[in-house]
MMTF fields as JSON, N, C-alpha, C and O atoms, coordinates in Angstrom:
{
  "mmtfVersion": "1.0.0",
  "mmtfProducer": "UNKNOWN",
  "numBonds": 443,
  "numAtoms": 444,
  "numGroups": 111,
  "numChains": 1,
  "numModels": 1,
  "chainsPerModel": [1],
  "groupsPerChain": [111],
  "chainIdList": ["A"],
  "bondAtomList": [4, 2, 8, 6, 12, 10, 16, 14, 20, 18, 24, 22, 28, 26, 32, 30, 36, 34, 40, 38, 44, 42, 48, 46, 52, 50, 56, 54, 60, 58, 64, 62, 68, 66, 72, 70, 76, 74, 80, 78, 84, 82, 88, 86, 92, 90, 96, 94, 100, 98, 104, 102, 108, 106, 112, 110, 116, 114, 120, 118, 124, 122, 128, 126, 132, 130, 136, 134, 140, 138, 144, 142, 148, 146, 152, 150, 156, 154, 160, 158, 164, 162, 168, 166, 172, 170, 176, 174, 180, 178, 184, 182, 188, 186, 192, 190, 196, 194, 200, 198, 204, 202, 208, 206, 212, 210, 216, 214, 220, 218, 224, 222, 228, 226, 232, 230, 236, 234, 240, 238, 244, 242, 248, 246, 252, 250, 256, 254, 260, 258, 264, 262, 268, 266, 272, 270, 276, 274, 280, 278, 284, 282, 288, 286, 292, 290, 296, 294, 300, 298, 304, 302, 308, 306, 312, 310, 316, 314, 320, 318, 324, 322, 328, 326, 332, 330, 336, 334, 340, 338, 344, 342, 348, 346, 352, 350, 356, 354, 360, 358, 364, 362, 368, 366, 372, 370, 376, 374, 380, 378, 384, 382, 388, 386, 392, 390, 396, 394, 400, 398, 404, 402, 408, 406, 412, 410, 416, 414, 420, 418, 424, 422, 428, 426, 432, 430, 436, 434, 440, 438],
  "bondOrderList": [1, 1, 1, 1, 1, 1, 1, 1, 1, 1, 1, 1, 1, 1, 1, 1, 1, 1, 1, 1, 1, 1, 1, 1, 1, 1, 1, 1, 1, 1, 1, 1, 1, 1, 1, 1, 1, 1, 1, 1, 1, 1, 1, 1, 1, 1, 1, 1, 1, 1, 1, 1, 1, 1, 1, 1, 1, 1, 1, 1, 1, 1, 1, 1, 1, 1, 1, 1, 1, 1, 1, 1, 1, 1, 1, 1, 1, 1, 1, 1, 1, 1, 1, 1, 1, 1, 1, 1, 1, 1, 1, 1, 1, 1, 1, 1, 1, 1, 1, 1, 1, 1, 1, 1, 1, 1, 1, 1, 1, 1],
  "groupList": [{"groupName": "UNK", "atomNameList": ["N", "CA", "C", "O"], "elementList": ["N", "C", "C", "O"], "formalChargeList": [0, 0, 0, 0], "bondAtomList": [1, 0, 2, 1, 3, 2], "bondOrderList": [1, 1, 2], "singleLetterCode": "X", "chemCompType": "L-PEPTIDE LINKING"}],
  "groupTypeList": [0, 0, 0, 0, 0, 0, 0, 0, 0, 0, 0, 0, 0, 0, 0, 0, 0, 0, 0, 0, 0, 0, 0, 0, 0, 0, 0, 0, 0, 0, 0, 0, 0, 0, 0, 0, 0, 0, 0, 0, 0, 0, 0, 0, 0, 0, 0, 0, 0, 0, 0, 0, 0, 0, 0, 0, 0, 0, 0, 0, 0, 0, 0, 0, 0, 0, 0, 0, 0, 0, 0, 0, 0, 0, 0, 0, 0, 0, 0, 0, 0, 0, 0, 0, 0, 0, 0, 0, 0, 0, 0, 0, 0, 0, 0, 0, 0, 0, 0, 0, 0, 0, 0, 0, 0, 0, 0, 0, 0, 0, 0],
  "groupIdList": [1, 2, 3, 4, 5, 6, 7, 8, 9, 10, 11, 12, 13, 14, 15, 16, 17, 18, 19, 20, 21, 22, 23, 24, 25, 26, 27, 28, 29, 30, 31, 32, 33, 34, 35, 36, 37, 38, 39, 40, 41, 42, 43, 44, 45, 46, 47, 48, 49, 50, 51, 52, 53, 54, 55, 56, 57, 58, 59, 60, 61, 62, 63, 64, 65, 66, 67, 68, 69, 70, 71, 72, 73, 74, 75, 76, 77, 78, 79, 80, 81, 82, 83, 84, 85, 86, 87, 88, 89, 90, 91, 92, 93, 94, 95, 96, 97, 98, 99, 100, 101, 102, 103, 104, 105, 106, 107, 108, 109, 110, 111],
  "secStructList": [7, 2, 2, 2, 2, 2, 2, 2, 2, 2, 2, 2, 2, 2, 2, 2, 2, 2, 6, 6, 7, 7, 7, 7, 2, 2, 2, 2, 2, 2, 2, 2, 2, 2, 6, 6, 7, 7, 7, 7, 2, 2, 2, 2, 2, 2, 2, 2, 2, 2, 2, 2, 2, 1, 7, 2, 2, 2, 2, 2, 2, 6, 6, 6, 7, 7, 1, 7, 6, 6, 1, 7, 7, 7, 7, 7, 2, 2, 2, 2, 2, 2, 2, 1, 7, 7, 2, 2, 2, 2, 2, 2, 2, 2, 2, 2, 2, 2, 2, 2, 2, 2, 2, 2, 2, 2, 1, 7, 6, 6, 7],
  "xCoordList": [-203.337, -203.993, -203.813, -203.693, -203.792, -203.701, -202.356, -202.288, -201.259, -199.968, -200.007, -199.462, -200.647, -200.789, -201.642, -201.34, -202.696, -203.574, -202.84, -202.96, -202.078, -201.317, -200.285, -200.134, -199.584, -198.556, -199.153, -198.604, -200.27, -200.92, -201.376, -201.211, -201.944, -202.396, -201.213, -201.293, -200.123, -198.924, -198.391, -198.096, -198.269, -197.777, -198.72, -198.267, -200.009, -200.972, -200.832, -200.865, -200.676, -200.512, -199.218, -199.189, -198.15, -196.88, -196.967, -196.389, -197.677, -197.863, -198.616, -198.223, -199.697, -200.469, -199.622, -199.644, -198.888, -198.035, -196.979, -196.738, -196.355, -195.31, -195.835, -195.128, -197.069, -197.672, -198.289, -198.801, -198.242, -198.793, -200.306, -200.921, -200.909, -202.367, -202.796, -202.129, -203.902, -204.423, -204.724, -205.3, -204.326, -204.493, -205.849, -206.069, -206.753, -208.081, -208.339, -207.665, -209.318, -209.661, -210.112, -209.783, -210.857, -211.359, -210.216, -210.217, -209.239, -208.122, -207.218, -206.707, -207.022, -206.229, -206.937, -206.309, -208.252, -209.024, -208.981, -208.909, -209.025, -208.999, -207.649, -207.6, -206.561, -205.239, -205.053, -204.499, -205.515, -205.391, -206.195, -205.743, -207.381, -208.229, -207.574, -207.628, -206.954, -206.279, -205.097, -204.734, -204.494, -203.375, -203.866, -203.061, -205.169, -205.797, -205.446, -205.146, -205.495, -205.244, -206.53, -207.134, -206.942, -208.143, -207.755, -206.929, -208.36, -208.119, -209.453, -210.488, -209.407, -210.615, -211.009, -210.145, -212.268, -212.76, -212.29, -212.308, -211.873, -211.473, -210.022, -209.671, -209.19, -207.782, -207.58, -206.834, -208.196, -207.964, -208.328, -207.621, -209.434, -209.825, -208.843, -208.55, -208.337, -207.345, -206.075, -205.538, -205.608, -204.401, -204.62, -203.731, -205.789, -206.083, -206.096, -205.571, -206.693, -206.715, -205.305, -204.961, -204.496, -203.113, -202.349, -201.627, -202.51, -201.778, -202.217, -201.427, -203.452, -203.924, -203.371, -203.199, -203.087, -202.595, -201.078, -200.557, -200.369, -198.904, -198.34, -198.98, -197.131, -196.41, -195.707, -194.817, -196.102, -195.584, -194.076, -193.362, -193.582, -192.144, -191.367, -190.306, -191.875, -191.212, -191.205, -190.211, -192.308, -192.371, -191.366, -190.718, -191.239, -190.326, -188.873, -188.056, -188.558, -187.18, -186.718, -185.514, -187.636, -187.263, -187.604, -187.894, -187.572, -187.837, -186.761, -185.569, -187.177, -186.235, -185.765, -185.078, -186.123, -185.731, -186.619, -187.831, -186.011, -186.8, -187.334, -186.776, -188.408, -188.976, -189.858, -190.551, -189.83, -190.67, -190.2, -189.03, -191.096, -190.737, -190.335, -189.615, -190.776, -190.456, -189.129, -188.67, -188.51, -187.257, -186.128, -185.98, -185.333, -184.227, -183.117, -182.898, -182.433, -181.344, -180.037, -179.76, -179.241, -177.972, -176.844, -176.739, -176.006, -174.866, -173.618, -173.543, -172.655, -171.398, -170.49, -169.816, -170.46, -169.721, -168.216, -167.572, -167.618, -166.171, -165.771, -164.767, -166.524, -166.199, -166.342, -165.538, -167.358, -167.563, -166.435, -165.992, -165.974, -164.894, -163.591, -162.785, -163.37, -162.156, -162.153, -161.09, -163.311, -163.405, -163.004, -162.644, -163.063, -162.715, -161.206, -160.697, -160.481, -159.023, -158.671, -159.385, -157.557, -157.098, -156.553, -156.364, -156.307, -155.79, -154.409, -154.08, -153.584, -152.236, -152.302, -151.557, -153.189, -153.315, -153.762, -153.269, -154.687, -155.18, -154.06, -153.918, -153.259, -152.159, -151.121, -150.602, -150.813, -149.844, -150.333, -149.562, -151.607, -152.161, -152.068, -151.751, -152.345, -152.271, -150.837, -150.599, -149.866, -148.467, -148.045, -147.326, -148.499, -148.153, -148.712, -148.034, -149.928, -150.535, -149.786, -149.561, -149.397, -148.679, -147.322, -146.914, -146.62, -145.32, -145.465, -144.656, -146.452, -146.674, -146.958, -146.462, -147.745, -148.084, -146.876, -146.757, -145.97, -144.756, -143.854, -143.243, -143.764, -142.96, -143.515, -142.753, -144.796, -145.412, -145.122, -145.064, -144.943, -144.71, -143.293, -143.043, -142.355, -140.967, -140.876, -140.108, -141.63, -141.579, -142.428, -143.597, -141.836, -142.561, -143.29, -143.062, -144.129, -144.931, -144.073, -144.356, -142.992, -142.175, -140.789, -139.898, -140.565, -139.254, -138.936, -137.866],
  "yCoordList": [117.977, 119.019, 120.379, 121.385, 120.427, 121.73, 122.385, 123.611, 121.593, 122.192, 122.863, 123.953, 122.221, 122.803, 124.057, 125.05, 124.022, 125.181, 126.348, 127.49, 126.051, 127.099, 127.704, 128.924, 126.859, 127.329, 128.18, 129.223, 127.73, 128.484, 129.858, 130.858, 129.903, 131.183, 132.081, 133.301, 131.485, 132.268, 132.918, 134.113, 132.13, 132.682, 133.763, 134.792, 133.532, 134.522, 135.828, 136.913, 135.722, 136.923, 137.657, 138.886, 136.896, 137.516, 138.199, 139.268, 137.595, 138.203, 139.518, 140.531, 139.496, 140.723, 141.8, 142.962, 141.414, 142.38, 142.952, 144.159, 142.102, 142.538, 143.534, 144.459, 143.339, 144.249, 145.483, 146.36, 145.553, 146.714, 146.716, 147.769, 145.557, 145.421, 145.013, 144.208, 145.568, 145.22, 143.722, 143.157, 143.103, 141.658, 141.386, 141.685, 140.81, 140.454, 138.978, 138.367, 138.425, 137.019, 136.76, 135.728, 137.69, 137.521, 137.485, 136.677, 138.374, 138.43, 137.205, 136.692, 136.74, 135.521, 134.343, 133.549, 134.233, 133.137, 133.19, 132.156, 134.39, 134.544, 134.098, 133.421, 134.476, 134.049, 132.544, 131.91, 131.976, 130.536, 129.781, 128.766, 130.28, 129.645, 129.76, 128.823, 130.92, 131.108, 130.158, 129.768, 129.785, 128.84, 127.395, 126.463, 127.212, 125.897, 125.03, 123.842, 125.665, 124.966, 125.009, 126.069, 123.865, 123.801, 123.955, 123.202, 124.937, 125.156, 125.201, 125.515, 124.881, 124.988, 126.469, 127.345, 126.737, 128.114, 129.016, 130.238, 128.457, 129.296, 129.798, 130.768, 129.165, 129.566, 130.99, 131.733, 131.415, 132.793, 133.839, 134.835, 133.618, 134.62, 134.62, 135.679, 133.458, 133.406, 134.163, 134.934, 133.943, 134.619, 136.115, 136.908, 136.509, 137.936, 138.62, 139.725, 137.975, 138.552, 138.658, 139.66, 137.642, 137.665, 138.814, 139.546, 138.965, 139.995, 141.402, 142.342, 141.557, 142.867, 143.215, 144.391, 142.195, 142.432, 142.554, 143.175, 141.984, 141.968, 142.773, 142.936, 143.268, 143.944, 142.864, 142.175, 142.722, 141.662, 141.809, 140.807, 143.035, 143.234, 142.708, 142.108, 142.921, 142.397, 140.874, 140.255, 140.273, 138.81, 138.257, 137.242, 138.92, 138.461, 138.618, 137.722, 139.729, 140.001, 139.137, 138.98, 138.579, 137.787, 136.313, 135.633, 135.818, 134.414, 133.594, 133.841, 132.629, 131.768, 132.303, 131.598, 133.542, 134.093, 133.484, 133.366, 133.103, 132.516, 133.618, 134.714, 133.323, 134.29, 135.286, 134.945, 136.512, 137.571, 137.932, 138.254, 137.877, 138.14, 139.584, 139.878, 140.497, 141.904, 142.283, 143.414, 141.372, 141.68, 141.794, 140.92, 142.852, 143.003, 141.996, 141.591, 141.611, 140.655, 141.45, 142.178, 141.308, 142.029, 141.157, 139.978, 141.751, 141.04, 141.834, 143.033, 141.175, 141.814, 141.709, 140.695, 142.732, 142.697, 142.586, 141.785, 143.353, 143.201, 141.785, 141.272, 141.149, 139.792, 138.832, 137.913, 139.043, 138.175, 138.361, 137.4, 139.601, 139.871, 139.252, 138.811, 139.21, 138.626, 137.114, 136.501, 136.521, 135.068, 134.573, 133.407, 135.438, 135.053, 135.222, 136.329, 134.161, 134.28, 135.09, 135.069, 135.802, 136.584, 135.642, 134.451, 136.187, 135.38, 134.838, 133.709, 135.652, 135.2, 134.037, 133.067, 134.125, 133.043, 131.754, 130.674, 131.871, 130.703, 130.074, 128.851, 130.926, 130.433, 129.72, 128.672, 130.302, 129.68, 128.309, 127.351, 128.225, 126.948, 125.902, 124.743, 126.313, 125.371, 124.897, 123.721, 125.832, 125.455, 124.482, 123.519, 124.732, 123.84, 122.442, 121.444, 122.38, 121.083, 120.388, 119.18, 121.14, 120.569, 120.039, 118.948, 120.807, 120.361, 119.082, 118.165, 119.007, 117.816, 116.606, 115.511, 116.801, 115.673, 115.209, 114.015, 116.119, 115.731, 114.912, 113.939, 115.297, 114.55, 113.146, 112.185, 113.025, 111.722, 110.804, 109.585, 111.377, 110.572, 110.019, 109.031, 110.63, 110.182, 108.802, 107.951, 108.586, 107.292, 106.292, 106.537, 105.198, 104.145, 103.254, 103.309, 102.467, 101.574, 100.489, 100.047, 100.041, 98.936, 99.362, 98.517, 100.672, 101.155, 100.741, 101.071],
  "zCoordList": [-0.901, -1.684, -1.031, -1.729, 0.304, 0.948, 0.687, 0.588, 0.571, 0.246, -1.111, -1.287, -2.067, -3.39, -3.326, -3.989, -2.542, -2.395, -1.755, -2.199, -0.709, -0.032, -0.973, -1.036, -1.694, -2.608, -3.73, -4.086, -4.277, -5.347, -4.853, -5.551, -3.657, -3.094, -2.75, -2.895, -2.297, -1.997, -3.261, -3.277, -4.321, -5.585, -6.121, -6.623, -6.016, -6.497, -5.709, -6.291, -4.393, -3.57, -3.923, -3.974, -4.165, -4.539, -5.896, -6.09, -6.827, -8.152, -8.013, -8.592, -7.245, -7.055, -6.378, -6.785, -5.358, -4.65, -5.585, -5.587, -6.37, -7.292, -8.318, -8.717, -8.736, -9.71, -9.063, -9.758, -7.726, -7.03, -6.973, -6.798, -7.119, -7.1, -5.697, -5.046, -5.236, -3.918, -3.869, -4.798, -2.778, -2.631, -1.985, -0.811, -2.782, -2.289, -2.579, -3.407, -1.888, -2.088, -3.522, -4.107, -4.075, -5.447, -6.457, -7.386, -6.26, -7.206, -7.067, -8.063, -5.839, -5.642, -6.305, -7.006, -6.08, -6.673, -8.196, -8.86, -8.736, -10.194, -10.766, -11.793, -10.102, -10.571, -10.454, -11.352, -9.348, -9.145, -10.194, -10.725, -10.487, -11.505, -12.884, -13.68, -13.163, -14.452, -14.592, -15.702, -13.457, -13.481, -13.536, -13.551, -13.567, -13.64, -12.426, -12.55, -11.252, -9.994, -9.182, -9.016, -8.683, -7.856, -6.394, -5.877, -5.732, -4.306, -3.586, -4.174, -2.3, -1.493, -1.421, -1.469, -1.31, -1.403, -0.269, -0.421, 0.856, 1.979, 1.889, 2.562, 1.086, 1.006, 0.51, 1.147, -0.581, -1.033, 0.016, 0.171, 0.74, 1.743, 2.921, 3.476, 3.302, 4.375, 3.988, 4.783, 2.778, 2.338, 2.177, 2.486, 1.697, 1.552, 2.916, 3.057, 3.927, 5.276, 5.839, 6.466, 5.622, 6.09, 5.449, 6.126, 4.155, 3.426, 3.818, 3.724, 4.253, 4.699, 6.072, 6.39, 6.894, 8.253, 8.32, 9.246, 7.375, 7.399, 6.237, 5.199, 6.439, 5.371, 4.54, 5.039, 3.297, 2.432, 2.228, 2.199, 2.086, 1.908, 3.108, 2.936, 4.32, 5.514, 5.513, 5.892, 5.089, 5.037, 4.032, 4.289, 2.897, 1.854, 2.303, 2.088, 2.91, 3.306, 4.474, 4.676, 5.24, 6.408, 6.248, 7.232, 5.027, 4.791, 5.477, 5.292, 6.261, 6.954, 8.288, 9.027, 8.614, 9.909, 10.977, 10.802, 12.067, 13.14, 14.04, 14.095, 14.738, 15.666, 14.952, 13.994, 15.421, 14.879, 13.472, 13.267, 12.525, 11.132, 10.918, 9.964, 11.771, 11.591, 12.24, 12.078, 12.961, 13.64, 12.627, 11.773, 12.706, 11.754, 12.048, 13.19, 10.986, 11.116, 11.1, 10.147, 12.154, 12.249, 11.716, 12.054, 10.882, 10.323, 10.665, 10.395, 11.249, 11.583, 10.369, 10.191, 9.537, 8.285, 8.514, 7.836, 9.437, 9.608, 10.01, 9.516, 10.887, 11.299, 10.129, 9.969, 9.318, 8.16, 7.147, 6.518, 6.994, 6.052, 6.53, 5.711, 7.836, 8.374, 8.216, 8.128, 8.179, 8.071, 6.685, 6.527, 5.686, 4.323, 4.149, 4.326, 3.808, 3.658, 2.421, 1.418, 2.513, 1.367, 0.299, 0.542, -0.873, -1.985, -1.653, -2.017, -0.951, -0.59, 0.392, 0.253, 1.386, 2.363, 1.69, 2.014, 0.763, 0.048, -0.773, -0.811, -1.436, -2.252, -1.387, -1.772, -0.195, 0.708, 1.163, 1.212, 1.493, 1.941, 0.84, 1.105, -0.398, -1.518, -1.718, -1.996, -1.574, -1.74, -0.647, -0.915, 0.608, 1.701, 1.46, 1.704, 0.989, 0.709, -0.402, -0.341, -1.423, -2.554, -2.087, -2.486, -1.243, -0.752, 0.063, -0.084, 0.897, 1.701, 0.826, 1.091, -0.203, -1.054, -1.854, -2.13, -2.24, -2.943, -2.029, -2.472, -0.753, 0.202, 0.384, 0.491, 0.417, 0.587, -0.596, -0.438, -1.763, -2.951, -2.984, -3.674, -2.255, -2.255, -1.601, -2.051, -0.575, 0.117, -0.636, -0.933, -0.929, -1.627, -0.665, 0.544, -1.173, -0.358, 0.273, 1.386, -0.447, 0.046, 0.495, 0.588, 0.783, 1.216, 2.622, 3.135]
}
């Protein structure tokens, strides 16, 4: 039940944040009740306190990041771009594979 309660309160907090409405325990409880989800009475207040202490945009942007949620994630774009093969390289690889498979077909099983 607590997973459902946590999820319902999370969605309610995100809805309020998305609409630019202040996130309070009363508003979270009202949204959860409107969704016909039963939660323990302490969950909305816990989520409201969390949302007042943290920047919701930072939490959303760093979903899945390990460690400090406010730490920026660095991406090396040139290295990532080099890792992606060009269209010509991909075509050459396909041709090489095709040539190899044609050679394999020349030899029969009982030759």
